[in-house]
C-alpha positions as YAML, in Angstrom:
chain: A
units: angstrom
residues:
- id: 1
  name: UNK
  ca: [95.42, 98.14, 63.13]
- id: 2
  name: UNK
  ca: [93.88, 100.05, 60.99]
- id: 3
  name: UNK
  ca: [94.97, 100.76, 57.76]
- id: 4
  name: UNK
  ca: [97.31, 103.39, 57.58]
- id: 5
  name: UNK
  ca: [95.64, 105.84, 55.09]
- id: 6
  name: UNK
  ca: [92.31, 105.03, 56.42]
- id: 7
  name: UNK
  ca: [90.89, 107.79, 58.20]
- id: 8
  name: UNK
  ca: [91.08, 105.33, 61.92]
- id: 9
  name: UNK
  ca: [95.66, 104.99, 60.37]
- id: 10
  name: UNK
  ca: [95.69, 108.72, 59.91]
- id: 11
  name: UNK
  ca: [94.19, 110.13, 63.06]
- id: 12
  name: UNK
  ca: [95.93, 107.02, 65.56]
- id: 13
  name: UNK
  ca: [99.34, 108.14, 63.45]
- id: 14
  name: UNK
  ca: [98.69, 111.73, 64.47]
- id: 15
  name: UNK
  ca: [97.34, 111.98, 67.55]
- id: 16
  name: UNK
  ca: [93.69, 112.03, 67.33]
- id: 17
  name: UNK
  ca: [91.29, 110.84, 69.27]
- id: 18
  name: UNK
  ca: [87.91, 109.56, 67.61]
- id: 19
  name: UNK
  ca: [84.57, 109.12, 69.76]
- id: 20
  name: UNK
  ca: [82.22, 107.32, 68.75]
- id: 21
  name: UNK
  ca: [77.63, 107.66, 70.67]
- id: 22
  name: UNK
  ca: [75.48, 105.19, 69.54]
- id: 23
  name: UNK
  ca: [73.26, 106.54, 66.83]
- id: 24
  name: UNK
  ca: [69.52, 106.87, 68.41]
- id: 25
  name: UNK
  ca: [68.08, 103.96, 65.81]
- id: 26
  name: UNK
  ca: [70.86, 101.71, 67.40]
- id: 27
  name: UNK
  ca: [72.70, 100.78, 64.40]
- id: 28
  name: UNK
  ca: [75.80, 102.10, 64.10]
- id: 29
  name: UNK
  ca: [77.79, 105.35, 65.89]
- id: 30
  name: UNK
  ca: [78.15, 108.78, 65.05]
- id: 31
  name: UNK
  ca: [81.79, 109.68, 65.44]
- id: 32
  name: UNK
  ca: [83.64, 112.95, 66.78]
- id: 33
  name: UNK
  ca: [87.35, 113.46, 65.68]
- id: 34
  name: UNK
  ca: [89.26, 115.46, 68.09]
- id: 35
  name: UNK
  ca: [92.72, 116.36, 67.80]
- id: 36
  name: UNK
  ca: [95.70, 116.85, 69.95]
- id: 37
  name: UNK
  ca: [94.84, 120.02, 72.25]
- id: 38
  name: UNK
  ca: [91.31, 118.24, 73.03]
- id: 39
  name: UNK
  ca: [89.67, 120.72, 70.00]
- id: 40
  name: UNK
  ca: [86.85, 118.93, 68.47]
- id: 41
  name: UNK
  ca: [87.62, 118.79, 63.85]
- id: 42
  name: UNK
  ca: [85.27, 117.03, 62.54]
- id: 43
  name: UNK
  ca: [81.39, 115.59, 63.66]
- id: 44
  name: UNK
  ca: [79.81, 112.77, 62.04]
- id: 45
  name: UNK
  ca: [80.99, 113.74, 59.21]
- id: 46
  name: UNK
  ca: [81.00, 110.81, 56.93]
- id: 47
  name: UNK
  ca: [83.86, 108.75, 55.30]
- id: 48
  name: UNK
  ca: [84.21, 110.52, 51.87]
- id: 49
  name: UNK
  ca: [84.83, 114.06, 54.40]
- id: 50
  name: UNK
  ca: [87.17, 112.18, 56.89]
- id: 51
  name: UNK
  ca: [89.76, 110.98, 54.04]
- id: 52
  name: UNK
  ca: [89.10, 115.09, 52.73]
- id: 53
  name: UNK
  ca: [90.06, 115.84, 56.07]
- id: 54
  name: UNK
  ca: [93.25, 113.28, 56.46]
- id: 55
  name: UNK
  ca: [93.99, 114.16, 52.42]
- id: 56
  name: UNK
  ca: [93.94, 118.51, 53.38]
- id: 57
  name: UNK
  ca: [96.30, 118.70, 56.41]
- id: 58
  name: UNK
  ca: [99.43, 116.48, 55.24]
- id: 59
  name: UNK
  ca: [97.72, 112.85, 57.74]
- id: 60
  name: UNK
  ca: [98.11, 110.50, 55.17]
- id: 61
  name: UNK
  ca: [101.86, 108.69, 53.99]
- id: 62
  name: UNK
  ca: [102.98, 109.31, 50.75]
- id: 63
  name: UNK
  ca: [102.87, 106.43, 48.40]
- id: 64
  name: UNK
  ca: [105.72, 104.53, 49.00]
- id: 65
  name: UNK
  ca: [105.35, 102.31, 45.60]
- id: 66
  name: UNK
  ca: [108.60, 103.08, 42.88]
- id: 67
  name: UNK
  ca: [106.32, 103.88, 39.91]
- id: 68
  name: UNK
  ca: [106.59, 101.51, 36.93]
- id: 69
  name: UNK
  ca: [110.25, 102.38, 34.63]
- id: 70
  name: UNK
  ca: [108.78, 102.32, 30.91]
- id: 71
  name: UNK
  ca: [111.36, 100.18, 28.85]
...
C-alpha cells in the first residue's frame, strides 16, 4: 500500500489511474495519469510535479497530528 500522501496514494484514494510505459532505455517507466473520466491529466511529469498536482487539487490528506502545546 502506498504512503497516503504520495502521488500513488492520492491517485488511488481518488480514483485516478496510473499507466506506466517502459522507457526506451529499458530502465524505469514513464507515467501517464488519468482522472476518473479517463482524461489524461499528467504525462511524464516527475515526482515534484505530481506532488504539486495533488496539492493543488486537494487530493492530499490533511495533517492529522495535533500541534505541540507550548507551556
